[in-house]
C-alpha positions as CSV (number, residue, x, y, z in Angstrom):
1,M,7.2,18.1,-6.7
2,G,7.7,17.2,-3.4
3,L,7.4,13.6,-3.8
4,L,9.8,13.8,-6.8
5,L,12.6,15.4,-4.4
6,C,12.0,12.7,-1.7
7,L,12.5,10.0,-4.3
8,L,15.6,11.7,-5.6
9,L,17.0,12.2,-2.0
10,L,16.2,8.3,-1.3
11,G,18.0,7.4,-4.4
12,H,20.8,9.1,-3.7
13,L,21.1,7.7,-0.1
14,T,20.6,4.3,-1.5
15,V,23.7,5.0,-3.7
16,V,25.7,6.3,-0.9
17,A,24.7,3.4,1.5
18,Y,24.6,0.5,-0.7
19,G,25.8,1.5,-4.0
20,H,23.6,-0.5,-5.8
21,P,19.5,-0.7,-6.0
22,I,17.6,-2.7,-3.7
23,L,14.1,-4.4,-3.4
24,D,11.5,-3.5,-1.4
25,T,8.9,-6.0,-0.4
26,P,6.8,-6.7,2.6
27,E,7.4,-9.8,4.7
28,S,4.0,-11.5,4.1
29,V,1.0,-11.1,2.1
30,T,-2.7,-12.5,3.0
31,G,-5.2,-13.3,0.0
32,T,-8.5,-14.6,0.0
33,W,-9.4,-18.0,-1.5
34,K,-10.7,-17.8,-4.8
35,G,-9.9,-13.9,-4.9
36,D,-7.2,-12.1,-6.5
37,V,-3.9,-11.0,-4.7
38,N,-0.8,-8.5,-5.3
39,I,2.5,-9.3,-4.1
40,P,4.6,-6.0,-4.0
41,C,8.1,-5.8,-5.3
42,T,9.6,-2.5,-6.2
43,Y,12.9,-0.5,-6.5
44,I,14.3,2.7,-7.0
45,P,15.8,3.1,-10.5
46,L,19.4,4.4,-10.3
47,Q,21.3,6.2,-13.1
48,G,23.7,3.8,-15.0
49,Y,21.8,0.6,-13.7
50,T,19.7,-1.3,-16.3
51,Q,17.5,-4.2,-15.7
52,V,18.1,-7.1,-17.6
53,L,16.4,-10.0,-15.8
54,V,13.4,-10.5,-13.3
55,K,12.4,-13.6,-12.0
56,W,9.6,-15.0,-9.8
57,L,10.3,-18.3,-7.7
58,V,7.8,-20.2,-5.5
59,Q,9.0,-22.9,-2.9
60,R,7.8,-26.3,-3.7
61,G,9.2,-29.0,-1.1
62,S,12.7,-28.0,-0.5
63,D,13.6,-26.1,-3.8
64,P,12.3,-23.0,-5.3
65,V,10.9,-23.2,-8.8
66,T,10.8,-20.5,-11.5
67,I,7.1,-19.7,-12.3
68,F,7.9,-16.4,-14.2
69,L,10.9,-15.1,-16.4
70,R,11.1,-11.9,-18.2
71,D,14.4,-11.1,-20.2
72,S,15.3,-9.1,-23.5
73,S,12.6,-11.7,-25.2
74,G,9.5,-10.8,-23.4
75,D,7.5,-12.2,-20.4
76,H,7.3,-16.1,-20.0
77,I,5.2,-18.2,-17.3
78,Q,7.2,-21.4,-16.6
79,Q,4.5,-23.4,-15.0
80,A,1.1,-24.4,-16.7
81,K,-0.8,-24.0,-13.4
82,Y,-0.1,-20.2,-13.6
83,R,-1.1,-19.5,-17.1
84,G,-4.0,-17.2,-17.5
85,R,-3.8,-16.1,-14.1
86,L,-0.5,-14.7,-13.2
87,H,0.8,-11.2,-14.4
88,V,3.8,-9.0,-13.5
89,N,3.5,-5.4,-13.6
90,N,5.6,-3.7,-16.8
91,K,4.0,-0.4,-16.8
92,A,6.0,1.4,-14.0
93,R,9.9,1.5,-14.1
94,G,11.1,0.0,-10.8
95,D,7.8,-1.7,-10.1
96,V,7.9,-5.7,-10.8
97,S,5.1,-6.7,-8.7
98,L,3.2,-10.3,-9.1
99,Q,-0.5,-10.3,-9.6
100,L,-2.0,-13.8,-9.0
101,N,-5.7,-14.2,-9.8
102,I,-8.3,-16.9,-8.3
103,L,-6.0,-18.0,-5.4
104,E,-6.2,-21.7,-4.7
105,M,-5.1,-23.0,-1.4
106,D,-2.2,-24.7,-2.5
107,D,-1.0,-21.4,-3.8
108,Q,0.2,-20.5,-0.2
109,S,4.0,-20.7,-0.2
110,H,7.0,-18.7,0.0
111,Y,7.7,-16.4,-3.4
112,T,11.0,-15.0,-4.1
113,C,11.2,-11.7,-6.4
114,E,14.7,-11.6,-8.0
115,V,15.8,-8.8,-10.3
116,T,19.3,-8.8,-12.1
117,W,20.9,-5.4,-13.1
118,Q,23.7,-4.6,-15.4
119,T,26.1,-1.7,-13.7
120,P,27.7,1.2,-15.1
121,N,31.1,-0.8,-15.4
122,G,29.3,-3.6,-17.4
123,N,29.1,-6.3,-14.5
124,Q,25.8,-7.9,-13.4
125,I,24.1,-7.7,-9.9
126,V,21.3,-9.8,-8.6
127,R,19.1,-8.9,-5.7
128,D,16.0,-11.1,-4.2
129,N,13.5,-10.9,-1.5
130,I,11.4,-13.7,0.1
131,I,7.5,-12.9,0.8
132,D,5.4,-15.4,2.5
133,L,1.9,-15.7,0.7
134,R,-1.2,-16.7,2.8
135,V,-4.5,-17.7,1.6
136,Q,-7.6,-17.8,3.8
137,K,-10.9,-18.7,3.3
138,V,-13.4,-15.7,4.1
139,S,-17.0,-16.1,5.2
140,V,-19.5,-13.9,3.3
141,S,-20.1,-10.7,5.2
142,K,-23.4,-8.9,5.9
143,P,-24.7,-7.6,2.5
144,T,-25.4,-3.8,2.0
145,V,-28.1,-2.5,-0.5
146,T,-27.4,0.6,-2.1
147,T,-28.5,2.6,-5.3
148,G,-26.7,4.5,-7.8
149,S,-29.4,7.1,-8.2
150,S,-29.4,10.6,-6.7
151,Y,-33.1,10.2,-5.9
152,G,-32.2,7.4,-3.2
153,F,-34.9,5.0,-2.2
154,T,-37.9,7.2,-3.3
155,V,-38.0,7.8,-7.2
156,P,-40.6,9.1,-9.9
157,Q,-42.6,6.6,-11.9
158,G,-41.0,5.7,-15.0
159,M,-37.6,6.0,-14.0
160,R,-35.0,3.4,-14.8
161,I,-33.3,2.3,-11.5
162,S,-31.5,-0.5,-9.9
163,L,-30.8,-1.7,-6.2
164,Q,-27.6,-3.1,-5.7
165,C,-26.5,-5.9,-3.0
166,Q,-22.9,-6.1,-2.2
167,A,-21.0,-8.5,0.2
168,Q,-17.4,-9.4,0.9
169,G,-15.9,-13.1,1.1
170,S,-14.4,-15.9,-0.7
171,P,-15.9,-15.6,-4.1
172,P,-18.1,-16.7,-6.0
173,I,-20.8,-15.2,-3.9
174,S,-24.4,-15.6,-4.8
175,Y,-27.4,-13.3,-4.2
176,V,-31.1,-13.6,-3.9
177,W,-33.6,-10.7,-3.7
178,Y,-36.8,-11.0,-2.0
179,K,-39.7,-8.6,-1.4
180,E,-41.9,-8.4,1.8
181,Q,-45.7,-9.4,1.6
182,I,-48.7,-8.1,3.7
183,N,-50.5,-10.1,6.0
184,N,-47.5,-12.0,7.2
185,Q,-47.0,-14.0,4.0
186,E,-43.6,-15.3,2.8
187,P,-41.7,-12.9,1.0
188,T,-41.5,-13.4,-2.8
189,K,-38.3,-14.0,-4.4
190,V,-37.6,-11.2,-7.3
191,A,-34.4,-12.0,-8.8
192,T,-31.4,-14.0,-8.2
193,L,-28.5,-11.5,-9.4
194,S,-26.8,-9.0,-7.2
195,T,-28.5,-6.1,-9.0
196,L,-32.5,-5.7,-8.8
197,L,-33.3,-3.8,-12.0
198,F,-36.7,-1.9,-12.4
199,K,-37.2,-0.7,-16.2
200,P,-39.0,1.3,-15.8
201,A,-40.2,1.8,-12.1
202,V,-44.0,1.6,-11.4
203,V,-46.1,2.5,-8.3
204,A,-46.8,-1.3,-8.0
205,D,-42.8,-1.9,-7.6
206,S,-43.1,0.1,-4.1
207,G,-42.5,-2.1,-1.2
208,Y,-40.0,-3.5,1.2
209,Y,-36.9,-5.4,-0.1
210,F,-34.1,-7.1,1.3
211,C,-31.3,-9.6,-0.3
212,I,-29.4,-12.6,0.7
213,A,-25.8,-13.2,0.2
214,K,-24.1,-16.9,0.3
215,G,-20.5,-17.7,-0.1
216,R,-18.4,-20.8,-0.5
217,V,-17.6,-20.4,3.2
218,G,-20.0,-19.8,6.2
219,S,-23.9,-19.4,6.6
220,E,-25.8,-16.9,4.2
221,Q,-26.1,-13.2,5.1
222,R,-29.2,-11.3,5.1
223,S,-29.2,-7.5,4.7
224,N,-31.4,-5.0,6.3
225,I,-34.8,-4.2,4.7
226,V,-35.1,-1.1,2.8
227,K,-38.3,0.7,1.7
228,F,-38.6,1.6,-1.9
229,V,-41.3,4.0,-3.1
230,V,-42.3,4.8,-6.7
231,K,-44.0,7.9,-6.6
232,D,-47.2,8.4,-9.3
233,S,-46.1,11.9,-10.7
234,S,-49.7,12.1,-12.4
235,K,-51.4,12.7,-9.1
236,S,-49.1,15.6,-8.1
237,L,-49.6,17.3,-11.3
238,Q,-53.5,16.8,-11.2
239,T,-53.2,18.5,-7.5
240,K,-51.1,21.5,-8.9
241,T,-53.8,22.2,-11.8
242,G,-56.6,21.7,-9.6
243,A,-56.2,24.8,-7.5
244,P,-56.4,27.4,-10.4
245,T,-59.7,25.8,-11.4
246,T,-61.2,26.0,-7.9
247,M,-59.9,29.4,-7.7
248,Q,-61.5,30.4,-11.0
249,S,-64.9,28.8,-9.7
250,L,-64.7,31.0,-6.5
251,L,-64.2,34.0,-8.5
252,E,-67.2,33.3,-10.7
253,A,-69.3,32.5,-7.8
254,T,-68.3,35.7,-6.3
255,S,-69.1,37.6,-9.4
256,T,-72.6,36.1,-9.4
257,M,-73.1,37.0,-6.2
258,N,-71.7,40.7,-6.3
259,S,-74.3,40.9,-9.7
260,S,-77.1,39.6,-7.7
261,W,-76.9,42.2,-4.7
262,T,-76.3,45.0,-7.2
263,N,-79.5,44.2,-8.9
264,E,-81.4,44.0,-5.7
265,V,-79.9,47.2,-4.8
266,A,-81.1,49.1,-8.1
267,V,-84.6,47.4,-7.5
268,Y,-84.5,49.1,-4.1
269,V,-83.6,52.4,-5.4
270,E,-86.1,52.4,-8.1
271,D,-88.8,51.7,-5.3
272,T,-87.4,54.4,-3.4
273,R,-87.6,57.0,-6.2
274,A,-91.2,55.9,-7.0
275,E,-92.2,56.5,-3.5
276,S,-90.3,60.0,-3.3
277,G,-93.1,61.4,-1.1
278,K,-92.9,58.7,1.1
279,G,-89.0,57.3,1.0
280,L,-85.9,58.2,2.4
281,P,-84.0,61.0,1.0
282,I,-81.4,60.6,-1.8
283,F,-78.4,61.0,0.3
284,A,-79.9,58.1,2.6
285,S,-80.0,55.7,-0.3
286,I,-76.6,56.4,-1.5
287,L,-75.3,55.5,2.0
288,I,-77.4,52.4,1.9
289,I,-76.1,51.4,-1.6
290,S,-72.4,52.0,-0.2
291,L,-72.6,50.0,2.9
292,C,-74.4,47.1,1.1
293,C,-71.2,47.2,-1.7
294,V,-68.9,47.2,1.5
295,V,-70.5,44.1,3.1
296,V,-70.8,42.4,-0.5
297,F,-66.9,42.8,-0.8
298,T,-66.3,41.5,2.6
299,M,-68.2,38.7,2.5
300,A,-66.5,37.6,-0.8
301,Y,-62.9,38.5,0.3
302,I,-63.6,36.3,3.6
303,M,-64.9,33.1,1.3
304,L,-61.9,33.8,-0.9
305,C,-59.5,33.5,2.1
306,R,-61.4,30.5,3.6
307,K,-61.3,28.8,0.2
308,T,-57.7,29.3,-0.3
309,S,-56.7,27.9,3.1
310,Q,-58.7,24.8,2.6
311,Q,-56.9,24.2,-1.0
312,E,-53.4,24.7,0.7
313,N,-54.3,22.2,3.6
314,I,-55.7,19.4,0.9
315,S,-52.3,20.1,-1.1
316,E,-50.1,19.4,2.0
317,V,-52.1,16.3,2.6
318,V,-51.6,15.1,-0.8
319,R,-48.0,15.4,-0.6
């Protein structure tokens, strides 16, 4: 809402100050050789003023040459050189910016944006601005390696994932992917595209990777080395399922020990009863049996705690 009010106020001030629409363009624009460039040319539409003609001209020698014309019959590209790579915006009212694709060095020149309106009283007015287009050759920059996955560079086995190598500079830019080898061997070339795709990733894909970018201008550039890790999910599953099995074995061993001690105590009691005239009183036998049970359960508890602690340490090492 605030932006709309500002545009209305600016349009009102334009009418007061000039009485007619005015073009807004930069003095110069710089594009990259073999790349694309946008040359801005806009105006604020005014009530009662109708756009009837749009022209783009380029300076060739001493005279400007029309390369684009928009009238009531449509859009017309006047020079064969620009066909297929020139476009003038027609989606937004008041925006007649020029889009020029696949820049060549001889595209560098002075471009003129010219717009004709019909005024409320039926007359026509023409406004034009000149923009200086500069075309430069840009050396390829140091490439960066990224991945579109939220896992980053550590992924589970079986996942479909790609590593992307990106660099800036005058296109086209060629890319080569390498994987580092052990024992100081030469890196192995694994791909010749900007994207290194794993479909799916396996543990053997783990390693150190880098990419090299080469453009039309300058020397080739090498990215930083990235560590790519593919984790074997089956091992972690075995670790998790192994703990209950070990615990069950420990409980079984404890149960067997308790049974053995109980049998020995029972034999001892029977022997004591058989020798009632020679043995200890009955309350002493009960006390001995109670102490034996306490000792058995204490030893079982200590063994269980030690085994659980060892299992947790093994799980931590595996992780």
